[in-house]
VMD Tcl script that builds the backbone (N, CA, C; Angstrom):
set m [mol new atoms 504]
animate dup $m
set s [atomselect $m all]
$s set {name element resname resid chain x y z} {
  {N N UNK 1 A 135.259 216.690 37.210}
  {CA C UNK 1 A 136.412 216.974 38.156}
  {C C UNK 1 A 137.566 216.128 37.264}
  {N N UNK 2 A 138.806 216.953 37.232}
  {CA C UNK 2 A 139.692 216.163 36.617}
  {C C UNK 2 A 140.479 215.656 37.093}
  {N N UNK 3 A 140.774 214.490 36.738}
  {CA C UNK 3 A 141.762 213.703 37.552}
  {C C UNK 3 A 143.325 213.215 36.964}
  {N N UNK 4 A 143.675 212.905 38.258}
  {CA C UNK 4 A 145.273 212.686 38.022}
  {C C UNK 4 A 145.602 211.237 38.503}
  {N N UNK 5 A 146.992 210.715 37.869}
  {CA C UNK 5 A 147.176 209.404 37.741}
  {C C UNK 5 A 148.289 209.575 39.486}
  {N N UNK 6 A 147.822 208.882 39.799}
  {CA C UNK 6 A 149.027 208.193 41.715}
  {C C UNK 6 A 150.223 208.638 40.977}
  {N N UNK 7 A 151.250 208.901 41.446}
  {CA C UNK 7 A 152.585 208.852 40.783}
  {C C UNK 7 A 153.048 207.787 41.615}
  {N N UNK 8 A 153.002 206.938 42.396}
  {CA C UNK 8 A 152.892 205.667 43.288}
  {C C UNK 8 A 152.500 204.453 42.553}
  {N N UNK 9 A 150.742 204.293 42.427}
  {CA C UNK 9 A 150.521 203.538 41.739}
  {C C UNK 9 A 150.239 203.262 40.415}
  {N N UNK 10 A 149.806 204.781 40.332}
  {CA C UNK 10 A 149.288 204.819 39.080}
  {C C UNK 10 A 147.601 204.602 38.651}
  {N N UNK 11 A 147.008 204.326 39.400}
  {CA C UNK 11 A 145.496 204.849 39.860}
  {C C UNK 11 A 145.057 206.193 39.356}
  {N N UNK 12 A 144.045 206.458 38.952}
  {CA C UNK 12 A 143.502 207.835 38.525}
  {C C UNK 12 A 142.640 208.137 40.150}
  {N N UNK 13 A 143.060 209.546 40.521}
  {CA C UNK 13 A 142.702 209.918 41.453}
  {C C UNK 13 A 142.270 211.500 40.557}
  {N N UNK 14 A 141.381 211.905 41.795}
  {CA C UNK 14 A 140.523 213.092 41.231}
  {C C UNK 14 A 141.347 214.050 41.645}
  {N N UNK 15 A 141.555 215.304 41.044}
  {CA C UNK 15 A 142.748 216.432 41.622}
  {C C UNK 15 A 142.640 217.408 42.920}
  {N N UNK 16 A 141.621 216.919 43.221}
  {CA C UNK 16 A 140.653 217.516 44.520}
  {C C UNK 16 A 141.658 217.137 45.852}
  {N N UNK 17 A 141.946 215.389 45.621}
  {CA C UNK 17 A 142.125 214.918 46.502}
  {C C UNK 17 A 143.659 215.000 47.145}
  {N N UNK 18 A 143.910 214.890 48.360}
  {CA C UNK 18 A 145.741 214.692 48.499}
  {C C UNK 18 A 146.151 213.436 48.839}
  {N N UNK 19 A 145.254 212.061 48.951}
  {CA C UNK 19 A 145.578 211.026 49.020}
  {C C UNK 19 A 145.470 210.070 48.402}
  {N N UNK 20 A 145.556 209.244 47.789}
  {CA C UNK 20 A 145.395 208.488 46.581}
  {C C UNK 20 A 144.269 206.964 47.359}
  {N N UNK 21 A 143.098 206.992 46.742}
  {CA C UNK 21 A 142.561 205.946 47.329}
  {C C UNK 21 A 142.334 204.706 47.304}
  {N N UNK 22 A 143.576 204.038 46.366}
  {CA C UNK 22 A 143.868 202.647 45.683}
  {C C UNK 22 A 144.990 202.864 47.159}
  {N N UNK 23 A 146.274 203.233 46.859}
  {CA C UNK 23 A 147.216 202.819 47.415}
  {C C UNK 23 A 147.573 203.686 48.959}
  {N N UNK 24 A 146.984 204.690 49.459}
  {CA C UNK 24 A 147.298 205.899 50.386}
  {C C UNK 24 A 148.120 206.438 50.394}
  {N N UNK 25 A 148.529 206.488 49.196}
  {CA C UNK 25 A 150.242 207.757 49.370}
  {C C UNK 25 A 149.902 208.685 49.174}
  {N N UNK 26 A 150.420 209.867 49.563}
  {CA C UNK 26 A 150.137 211.535 49.657}
  {C C UNK 26 A 150.460 211.701 48.218}
  {N N UNK 27 A 149.435 211.862 47.695}
  {CA C UNK 27 A 150.076 212.733 46.799}
  {C C UNK 27 A 149.903 214.368 45.939}
  {N N UNK 28 A 150.165 214.444 47.522}
  {CA C UNK 28 A 150.330 216.607 47.298}
  {C C UNK 28 A 151.430 216.905 46.181}
  {N N UNK 29 A 151.809 217.797 45.731}
  {CA C UNK 29 A 153.010 218.547 45.345}
  {C C UNK 29 A 153.830 218.862 46.225}
  {N N UNK 30 A 154.830 218.417 46.211}
  {CA C UNK 30 A 155.992 218.639 46.754}
  {C C UNK 30 A 156.792 220.669 46.893}
  {N N UNK 31 A 156.765 221.203 47.884}
  {CA C UNK 31 A 157.259 222.351 46.996}
  {C C UNK 31 A 158.859 222.594 46.872}
  {N N UNK 32 A 159.276 222.906 46.255}
  {CA C UNK 32 A 161.050 222.923 45.583}
  {C C UNK 32 A 161.932 223.407 46.304}
  {N N UNK 33 A 161.150 224.655 46.780}
  {CA C UNK 33 A 161.863 225.395 48.252}
  {C C UNK 33 A 161.788 224.999 49.240}
  {N N UNK 34 A 161.246 223.804 49.652}
  {CA C UNK 34 A 161.395 222.973 51.254}
  {C C UNK 34 A 162.951 223.014 51.774}
  {N N UNK 35 A 163.637 222.572 51.107}
  {CA C UNK 35 A 165.377 222.513 51.335}
  {C C UNK 35 A 165.849 223.906 51.454}
  {N N UNK 36 A 165.405 224.696 50.599}
  {CA C UNK 36 A 165.703 225.940 51.018}
  {C C UNK 36 A 165.661 226.937 52.242}
  {N N UNK 37 A 164.190 226.497 52.733}
  {CA C UNK 37 A 163.712 226.823 53.923}
  {C C UNK 37 A 164.181 226.365 54.773}
  {N N UNK 38 A 164.684 225.359 54.986}
  {CA C UNK 38 A 165.577 224.590 56.225}
  {C C UNK 38 A 166.394 225.627 56.310}
  {N N UNK 39 A 167.251 225.669 55.579}
  {CA C UNK 39 A 168.682 226.253 55.331}
  {C C UNK 39 A 168.734 227.503 55.665}
  {N N UNK 40 A 167.619 228.041 54.930}
  {CA C UNK 40 A 167.457 229.352 55.663}
  {C C UNK 40 A 167.026 229.828 57.495}
  {N N UNK 41 A 166.157 228.866 57.997}
  {CA C UNK 41 A 165.878 228.753 59.116}
  {C C UNK 41 A 166.948 228.393 59.865}
  {N N UNK 42 A 168.157 227.703 59.703}
  {CA C UNK 42 A 169.178 227.323 60.509}
  {C C UNK 42 A 170.079 228.169 60.650}
  {N N UNK 43 A 170.121 229.097 59.428}
  {CA C UNK 43 A 171.249 230.086 59.154}
  {C C UNK 43 A 170.602 231.283 60.014}
  {N N UNK 44 A 169.197 231.426 60.266}
  {CA C UNK 44 A 168.846 232.356 60.781}
  {C C UNK 44 A 169.226 232.535 62.305}
  {N N UNK 45 A 169.332 231.187 62.606}
  {CA C UNK 45 A 169.342 230.908 64.471}
  {C C UNK 45 A 170.490 231.121 64.403}
  {N N UNK 46 A 171.900 230.579 63.345}
  {CA C UNK 46 A 172.838 230.587 63.665}
  {C C UNK 46 A 173.374 232.620 64.009}
  {N N UNK 47 A 172.667 233.009 63.312}
  {CA C UNK 47 A 173.162 234.674 63.137}
  {C C UNK 47 A 172.349 235.176 64.634}
  {N N UNK 48 A 171.292 234.813 64.528}
  {CA C UNK 48 A 170.942 235.292 65.935}
  {C C UNK 48 A 171.427 234.885 67.195}
  {N N UNK 49 A 172.024 233.668 66.790}
  {CA C UNK 49 A 172.901 233.457 68.606}
  {C C UNK 49 A 174.058 233.809 68.407}
  {N N UNK 50 A 174.953 234.533 67.017}
  {CA C UNK 50 A 175.847 235.313 67.110}
  {C C UNK 50 A 175.931 236.422 67.240}
  {N N UNK 51 A 174.596 237.137 67.135}
  {CA C UNK 51 A 174.473 238.194 67.384}
  {C C UNK 51 A 174.076 238.668 69.230}
  {N N UNK 52 A 173.610 237.679 69.576}
  {CA C UNK 52 A 173.495 237.511 71.117}
  {C C UNK 52 A 174.363 237.596 71.582}
  {N N UNK 53 A 175.894 236.683 71.288}
  {CA C UNK 53 A 177.201 236.421 71.812}
  {C C UNK 53 A 177.697 237.918 71.943}
  {N N UNK 54 A 177.516 238.595 70.645}
  {CA C UNK 54 A 178.250 239.756 70.249}
  {C C UNK 54 A 178.202 240.673 70.952}
  {N N UNK 55 A 176.213 241.062 71.635}
  {CA C UNK 55 A 176.117 242.054 72.251}
  {C C UNK 55 A 175.877 242.061 73.500}
  {N N UNK 56 A 176.412 240.752 73.936}
  {CA C UNK 56 A 176.309 240.615 75.410}
  {C C UNK 56 A 177.509 241.877 76.380}
  {N N UNK 57 A 177.378 242.357 77.064}
  {CA C UNK 57 A 178.311 243.044 77.509}
  {C C UNK 57 A 179.651 242.293 77.713}
  {N N UNK 58 A 180.754 242.237 77.563}
  {CA C UNK 58 A 182.329 242.245 77.483}
  {C C UNK 58 A 182.824 241.873 79.108}
  {N N UNK 59 A 182.838 240.801 79.683}
  {CA C UNK 59 A 183.846 241.252 81.422}
  {C C UNK 59 A 184.292 242.203 81.162}
  {N N UNK 60 A 184.384 242.556 82.183}
  {CA C UNK 60 A 185.367 244.048 82.967}
  {C C UNK 60 A 186.387 243.347 83.375}
  {N N UNK 61 A 187.743 243.854 82.620}
  {CA C UNK 61 A 188.645 243.931 83.251}
  {C C UNK 61 A 189.368 244.078 85.049}
  {N N UNK 62 A 189.910 243.149 85.477}
  {CA C UNK 62 A 190.267 243.463 86.593}
  {C C UNK 62 A 190.545 244.803 87.193}
  {N N UNK 63 A 189.641 245.300 88.213}
  {CA C UNK 63 A 190.161 246.813 88.406}
  {C C UNK 63 A 191.977 247.352 89.284}
  {N N UNK 64 A 192.195 248.226 87.865}
  {CA C UNK 64 A 193.689 248.288 88.578}
  {C C UNK 64 A 193.325 249.468 90.008}
  {N N UNK 65 A 194.765 249.132 91.104}
  {CA C UNK 65 A 194.403 249.885 91.871}
  {C C UNK 65 A 194.991 251.207 91.633}
  {N N UNK 66 A 194.107 252.193 92.108}
  {CA C UNK 66 A 195.001 253.999 92.538}
  {C C UNK 66 A 195.942 253.987 92.559}
  {N N UNK 67 A 197.160 254.996 92.518}
  {CA C UNK 67 A 198.257 255.090 92.908}
  {C C UNK 67 A 197.810 255.948 94.210}
  {N N UNK 68 A 198.335 255.363 95.223}
  {CA C UNK 68 A 198.220 255.924 97.035}
  {C C UNK 68 A 198.681 257.451 96.958}
  {N N UNK 69 A 198.370 258.246 97.867}
  {CA C UNK 69 A 199.002 259.613 97.723}
  {C C UNK 69 A 199.259 259.296 99.219}
  {N N UNK 70 A 200.399 259.948 99.388}
  {CA C UNK 70 A 201.276 259.239 100.754}
  {C C UNK 70 A 201.582 260.833 101.440}
  {N N UNK 71 A 201.030 260.924 102.767}
  {CA C UNK 71 A 201.213 262.459 103.411}
  {C C UNK 71 A 202.255 261.993 104.302}
  {N N UNK 72 A 203.224 262.977 105.173}
  {CA C UNK 72 A 203.511 262.312 106.038}
  {C C UNK 72 A 202.552 262.408 107.148}
  {N N UNK 73 A 202.949 261.526 108.387}
  {CA C UNK 73 A 202.192 261.176 108.989}
  {C C UNK 73 A 201.526 262.330 110.266}
  {N N UNK 74 A 200.435 262.672 110.443}
  {CA C UNK 74 A 199.886 263.677 111.070}
  {C C UNK 74 A 200.337 263.416 112.611}
  {N N UNK 75 A 200.765 264.464 112.891}
  {CA C UNK 75 A 201.127 264.637 114.495}
  {C C UNK 75 A 199.811 263.889 115.236}
  {N N UNK 76 A 200.353 263.215 116.615}
  {CA C UNK 76 A 199.330 262.710 116.960}
  {C C UNK 76 A 198.166 263.664 117.846}
  {N N UNK 77 A 197.217 263.714 118.262}
  {CA C UNK 77 A 196.488 264.403 118.936}
  {C C UNK 77 A 196.433 264.596 120.446}
  {N N UNK 78 A 196.609 265.552 120.651}
  {CA C UNK 78 A 197.322 266.045 122.024}
  {C C UNK 78 A 196.173 265.177 123.032}
  {N N UNK 79 A 197.078 264.689 124.262}
  {CA C UNK 79 A 196.288 264.411 125.320}
  {C C UNK 79 A 196.044 264.849 126.213}
  {N N UNK 80 A 194.533 265.219 126.430}
  {CA C UNK 80 A 194.014 265.708 127.475}
  {C C UNK 80 A 194.396 265.374 129.019}
  {N N UNK 81 A 195.006 266.172 129.496}
  {CA C UNK 81 A 195.393 266.134 130.904}
  {C C UNK 81 A 194.464 265.864 131.732}
  {N N UNK 82 A 194.436 264.519 132.991}
  {CA C UNK 82 A 193.619 263.715 133.655}
  {C C UNK 82 A 193.178 265.159 134.822}
  {N N UNK 83 A 191.856 265.298 135.136}
  {CA C UNK 83 A 192.536 266.514 136.665}
  {C C UNK 83 A 192.805 265.976 137.526}
  {N N UNK 84 A 193.416 266.654 138.258}
  {CA C UNK 84 A 193.881 266.002 139.747}
  {C C UNK 84 A 193.035 265.878 140.412}
  {N N UNK 85 A 193.072 265.242 141.430}
  {CA C UNK 85 A 192.159 264.277 142.055}
  {C C UNK 85 A 191.649 265.104 144.101}
  {N N UNK 86 A 192.469 266.223 143.772}
  {CA C UNK 86 A 191.844 267.647 144.443}
  {C C UNK 86 A 190.471 267.860 144.215}
  {N N UNK 87 A 189.645 268.014 145.576}
  {CA C UNK 87 A 188.375 268.544 145.689}
  {C C UNK 87 A 188.177 269.613 146.168}
  {N N UNK 88 A 187.281 270.796 145.496}
  {CA C UNK 88 A 186.969 272.008 145.771}
  {C C UNK 88 A 185.363 272.119 146.349}
  {N N UNK 89 A 184.846 272.394 147.436}
  {CA C UNK 89 A 183.443 272.399 147.675}
  {C C UNK 89 A 182.919 273.918 147.347}
  {N N UNK 90 A 181.709 274.554 146.574}
  {CA C UNK 90 A 182.018 275.773 146.527}
  {C C UNK 90 A 180.028 276.102 146.959}
  {N N UNK 91 A 179.896 276.910 148.143}
  {CA C UNK 91 A 178.633 277.317 148.367}
  {C C UNK 91 A 178.070 279.041 147.829}
  {N N UNK 92 A 177.201 278.467 146.888}
  {CA C UNK 92 A 176.093 279.741 146.165}
  {C C UNK 92 A 175.067 279.662 146.605}
  {N N UNK 93 A 174.606 281.226 146.669}
  {CA C UNK 93 A 173.318 281.261 146.942}
  {C C UNK 93 A 173.239 283.149 146.308}
  {N N UNK 94 A 171.616 283.157 146.267}
  {CA C UNK 94 A 171.400 284.863 145.626}
  {C C UNK 94 A 171.114 285.658 146.850}
  {N N UNK 95 A 172.001 286.675 146.588}
  {CA C UNK 95 A 171.708 287.542 147.558}
  {C C UNK 95 A 170.442 288.932 147.665}
  {N N UNK 96 A 170.519 288.906 146.364}
  {CA C UNK 96 A 169.221 289.905 145.438}
  {C C UNK 96 A 169.127 289.064 144.805}
  {N N UNK 97 A 167.559 289.872 144.014}
  {CA C UNK 97 A 166.943 289.213 142.423}
  {C C UNK 97 A 167.865 288.792 141.409}
  {N N UNK 98 A 169.393 289.970 141.729}
  {CA C UNK 98 A 170.122 289.513 140.529}
  {C C UNK 98 A 171.158 289.264 140.769}
  {N N UNK 99 A 172.065 289.416 142.184}
  {CA C UNK 99 A 173.133 289.024 142.533}
  {C C UNK 99 A 173.631 287.547 143.300}
  {N N UNK 100 A 174.801 287.139 142.651}
  {CA C UNK 100 A 174.854 285.432 143.403}
  {C C UNK 100 A 175.917 285.544 143.667}
  {N N UNK 101 A 176.363 285.115 145.077}
  {CA C UNK 101 A 177.490 284.947 145.844}
  {C C UNK 101 A 178.266 283.595 145.970}
  {N N UNK 102 A 178.926 283.324 145.523}
  {CA C UNK 102 A 180.081 282.175 145.878}
  {C C UNK 102 A 181.222 282.350 146.252}
  {N N UNK 103 A 181.196 281.106 147.055}
  {CA C UNK 103 A 182.364 280.701 148.134}
  {C C UNK 103 A 182.593 279.805 148.151}
  {N N UNK 104 A 183.931 279.858 147.954}
  {CA C UNK 104 A 184.460 278.489 148.365}
  {C C UNK 104 A 185.367 277.898 149.563}
  {N N UNK 105 A 184.108 276.712 149.964}
  {CA C UNK 105 A 184.223 276.395 151.388}
  {C C UNK 105 A 184.908 275.504 152.194}
  {N N UNK 106 A 186.023 274.948 150.940}
  {CA C UNK 106 A 187.309 273.921 151.662}
  {C C UNK 106 A 187.628 273.741 150.067}
  {N N UNK 107 A 188.718 272.890 150.317}
  {CA C UNK 107 A 189.711 272.444 148.993}
  {C C UNK 107 A 190.491 271.407 149.425}
  {N N UNK 108 A 190.853 270.531 148.899}
  {CA C UNK 108 A 192.170 269.776 148.823}
  {C C UNK 108 A 193.060 270.004 148.074}
  {N N UNK 109 A 192.862 271.121 147.360}
  {CA C UNK 109 A 194.007 270.936 146.322}
  {C C UNK 109 A 195.000 272.193 146.720}
  {N N UNK 110 A 196.482 272.279 146.528}
  {CA C UNK 110 A 197.049 272.888 146.789}
  {C C UNK 110 A 197.313 274.241 146.126}
  {N N UNK 111 A 198.234 275.525 146.576}
  {CA C UNK 111 A 198.056 276.384 146.031}
  {C C UNK 111 A 198.330 276.486 144.115}
  {N N UNK 112 A 199.215 275.851 144.292}
  {CA C UNK 112 A 200.155 275.514 143.210}
  {C C UNK 112 A 199.173 274.390 142.082}
  {N N UNK 113 A 198.634 273.760 142.648}
  {CA C UNK 113 A 197.761 272.608 141.471}
  {C C UNK 113 A 196.393 273.424 140.858}
  {N N UNK 114 A 196.237 274.471 141.702}
  {CA C UNK 114 A 194.838 275.400 140.529}
  {C C UNK 114 A 195.241 276.289 140.338}
  {N N UNK 115 A 195.153 277.002 139.149}
  {CA C UNK 115 A 195.599 278.230 138.228}
  {C C UNK 115 A 194.095 279.309 138.530}
  {N N UNK 116 A 193.029 278.864 138.479}
  {CA C UNK 116 A 191.953 280.040 137.867}
  {C C UNK 116 A 190.565 278.937 138.141}
  {N N UNK 117 A 189.449 279.823 138.801}
  {CA C UNK 117 A 188.251 279.409 138.919}
  {C C UNK 117 A 187.251 280.034 138.092}
  {N N UNK 118 A 187.010 279.931 136.894}
  {CA C UNK 118 A 186.240 280.768 135.966}
  {C C UNK 118 A 184.589 280.564 136.253}
  {N N UNK 119 A 184.151 281.828 136.752}
  {CA C UNK 119 A 182.340 281.625 136.730}
  {C C UNK 119 A 181.533 282.190 135.723}
  {N N UNK 120 A 180.373 281.515 135.093}
  {CA C UNK 120 A 179.972 281.705 134.337}
  {C C UNK 120 A 178.527 281.612 134.744}
  {N N UNK 121 A 177.701 282.646 134.053}
  {CA C UNK 121 A 175.918 282.724 134.326}
  {C C UNK 121 A 175.808 282.681 133.385}
  {N N UNK 122 A 174.520 281.748 133.237}
  {CA C UNK 122 A 173.774 281.466 132.035}
  {C C UNK 122 A 174.572 282.101 130.837}
  {N N UNK 123 A 175.587 281.129 130.770}
  {CA C UNK 123 A 176.815 280.873 129.739}
  {C C UNK 123 A 177.639 281.780 129.233}
  {N N UNK 124 A 177.551 283.113 130.018}
  {CA C UNK 124 A 178.274 284.394 130.252}
  {C C UNK 124 A 179.160 284.259 131.134}
  {N N UNK 125 A 180.890 284.395 130.240}
  {CA C UNK 125 A 181.658 284.250 131.457}
  {C C UNK 125 A 181.675 285.859 132.159}
  {N N UNK 126 A 181.474 285.574 133.939}
  {CA C UNK 126 A 181.103 286.520 134.759}
  {C C UNK 126 A 182.855 287.396 135.293}
  {N N UNK 127 A 183.815 286.256 135.635}
  {CA C UNK 127 A 184.717 286.696 136.312}
  {C C UNK 127 A 185.808 285.400 136.656}
  {N N UNK 128 A 186.548 285.657 137.633}
  {CA C UNK 128 A 187.511 284.602 138.634}
  {C C UNK 128 A 187.227 284.484 140.151}
  {N N UNK 129 A 186.715 283.314 140.792}
  {CA C UNK 129 A 187.104 282.950 141.977}
  {C C UNK 129 A 188.324 282.917 142.843}
  {N N UNK 130 A 188.397 283.398 143.385}
  {CA C UNK 130 A 189.727 283.116 144.372}
  {C C UNK 130 A 190.170 281.431 145.130}
  {N N UNK 131 A 191.020 280.961 144.858}
  {CA C UNK 131 A 190.599 279.191 145.260}
  {C C UNK 131 A 190.725 278.814 146.632}
  {N N UNK 132 A 191.450 279.772 147.096}
  {CA C UNK 132 A 191.670 279.438 148.838}
  {C C UNK 132 A 190.571 279.514 149.512}
  {N N UNK 133 A 189.953 278.394 150.572}
  {CA C UNK 133 A 189.088 278.121 151.677}
  {C C UNK 133 A 188.528 279.656 151.911}
  {N N UNK 134 A 187.434 280.298 151.696}
  {CA C UNK 134 A 186.994 281.129 152.418}
  {C C UNK 134 A 186.512 282.830 151.527}
  {N N UNK 135 A 187.340 282.073 150.559}
  {CA C UNK 135 A 187.456 283.078 149.331}
  {C C UNK 135 A 186.033 283.406 148.610}
  {N N UNK 136 A 185.591 284.245 148.492}
  {CA C UNK 136 A 184.086 284.665 147.774}
  {C C UNK 136 A 184.091 285.827 147.070}
  {N N UNK 137 A 183.267 285.884 146.159}
  {CA C UNK 137 A 182.739 286.423 145.543}
  {C C UNK 137 A 181.475 286.835 145.065}
  {N N UNK 138 A 181.264 287.861 144.277}
  {CA C UNK 138 A 179.731 288.277 144.035}
  {C C UNK 138 A 179.577 288.636 142.120}
  {N N UNK 139 A 178.357 287.933 142.016}
  {CA C UNK 139 A 178.173 287.958 140.415}
  {C C UNK 139 A 176.657 288.300 139.746}
  {N N UNK 140 A 176.762 289.128 138.769}
  {CA C UNK 140 A 175.379 289.382 138.416}
  {C C UNK 140 A 174.845 288.135 137.601}
  {N N UNK 141 A 173.178 288.106 137.957}
  {CA C UNK 141 A 172.727 287.139 137.081}
  {C C UNK 141 A 171.449 287.612 136.661}
  {N N UNK 142 A 170.689 286.816 136.109}
  {CA C UNK 142 A 169.272 287.380 135.932}
  {C C UNK 142 A 168.254 287.302 137.254}
  {N N UNK 143 A 167.276 287.996 137.092}
  {CA C UNK 143 A 166.211 288.583 137.855}
  {C C UNK 143 A 165.345 286.978 138.340}
  {N N UNK 144 A 165.419 286.330 137.526}
  {CA C UNK 144 A 164.907 285.114 137.834}
  {C C UNK 144 A 166.306 283.507 138.364}
  {N N UNK 145 A 165.767 282.473 137.709}
  {CA C UNK 145 A 167.110 281.728 138.014}
  {C C UNK 145 A 168.021 282.070 137.226}
  {N N UNK 146 A 168.946 281.561 137.713}
  {CA C UNK 146 A 170.312 281.518 136.843}
  {C C UNK 146 A 170.933 279.841 136.813}
  {N N UNK 147 A 171.835 279.906 135.599}
  {CA C UNK 147 A 173.324 278.564 135.849}
  {C C UNK 147 A 174.049 279.085 135.858}
  {N N UNK 148 A 174.508 278.535 136.731}
  {CA C UNK 148 A 175.874 279.020 137.615}
  {C C UNK 148 A 176.632 277.515 137.218}
  {N N UNK 149 A 177.870 278.425 136.563}
  {CA C UNK 149 A 179.016 276.954 136.910}
  {C C UNK 149 A 180.217 277.871 136.850}
  {N N UNK 150 A 180.838 276.669 137.699}
  {CA C UNK 150 A 182.268 277.264 138.312}
  {C C UNK 150 A 183.501 276.099 137.271}
  {N N UNK 151 A 184.522 276.231 136.470}
  {CA C UNK 151 A 185.370 275.701 136.166}
  {C C UNK 151 A 186.744 276.303 136.605}
  {N N UNK 152 A 187.397 274.618 136.878}
  {CA C UNK 152 A 188.591 275.026 137.453}
  {C C UNK 152 A 189.432 274.971 136.451}
  {N N UNK 153 A 190.909 275.198 136.297}
  {CA C UNK 153 A 191.929 274.930 135.505}
  {C C UNK 153 A 192.736 274.991 136.531}
  {N N UNK 154 A 193.642 273.755 136.249}
  {CA C UNK 154 A 194.514 273.284 136.615}
  {C C UNK 154 A 195.792 273.254 136.240}
  {N N UNK 155 A 197.137 273.371 136.499}
  {CA C UNK 155 A 198.435 273.559 136.742}
  {C C UNK 155 A 198.705 272.473 135.331}
  {N N UNK 156 A 198.380 271.578 135.192}
  {CA C UNK 156 A 199.152 270.703 134.372}
  {C C UNK 156 A 197.816 270.324 133.153}
  {N N UNK 157 A 197.263 272.023 132.697}
  {CA C UNK 157 A 196.304 271.762 131.514}
  {C C UNK 157 A 195.124 271.261 131.728}
  {N N UNK 158 A 194.713 270.968 132.584}
  {CA C UNK 158 A 193.280 270.343 133.188}
  {C C UNK 158 A 192.285 271.355 133.101}
  {N N UNK 159 A 190.920 270.725 132.503}
  {CA C UNK 159 A 190.133 271.688 133.383}
  {C C UNK 159 A 189.003 270.631 133.651}
  {N N UNK 160 A 188.089 270.999 134.491}
  {CA C UNK 160 A 186.985 270.821 135.294}
  {C C UNK 160 A 185.658 271.385 135.747}
  {N N UNK 161 A 184.397 271.162 135.524}
  {CA C UNK 161 A 183.339 271.892 135.952}
  {C C UNK 161 A 183.572 271.362 137.780}
  {N N UNK 162 A 183.721 272.605 138.522}
  {CA C UNK 162 A 183.936 272.385 140.358}
  {C C UNK 162 A 182.588 272.706 140.977}
  {N N UNK 163 A 181.995 273.080 140.203}
  {CA C UNK 163 A 180.826 273.813 140.642}
  {C C UNK 163 A 179.465 274.188 139.587}
  {N N UNK 164 A 178.024 273.601 139.759}
  {CA C UNK 164 A 177.284 273.983 138.853}
  {C C UNK 164 A 175.958 273.676 139.555}
  {N N UNK 165 A 174.796 274.754 139.647}
  {CA C UNK 165 A 173.604 274.987 140.189}
  {C C UNK 165 A 172.931 275.242 138.975}
  {N N UNK 166 A 172.112 275.089 138.375}
  {CA C UNK 166 A 171.324 275.306 137.435}
  {C C UNK 166 A 169.889 276.011 137.684}
  {N N UNK 167 A 169.548 276.384 138.979}
  {CA C UNK 167 A 168.787 277.054 139.765}
  {C C UNK 167 A 168.830 277.766 140.562}
  {N N UNK 168 A 169.908 278.800 140.791}
  {CA C UNK 168 A 170.275 279.530 141.611}
  {C C UNK 168 A 169.981 281.172 141.011}
}
mol reanalyze $m
mol bondsrecalc $m
mol representation Tube
mol addrep $m
């Protein structure tokens, strides 16, 4: 094998060895590119950091309030009139399989307080009933059971159910 001399102590060393057996110094040839590789590595890291910063989403500016559309104030909702404190008692019975008789038994309402007693049978308006005690009316229904509702309409605009029978 070829021999080379140690650059540190000058002792002869075989060419395949990496360390001098005499002074134990490293005798491998240093690459002349090492400083360039270090500079290139540092430059690559800096370029990578700059790219990451540039690619991050920019903070959004504060949201600007949208212009408000103004409209004139809406009219207040109508106030539903309260039902009067008077009461009406109605009695209902079937005369035949298809006829229903309704009779006003008593009423604490004055003639001016109540304007109408509307009669509905199975959701269909069938007519009206007079509001005075003793007043009666006959209405047609189903041959089986009928749902009867009498709604009172009052002079102050209020409406309320004064009689309901779902099995008449």
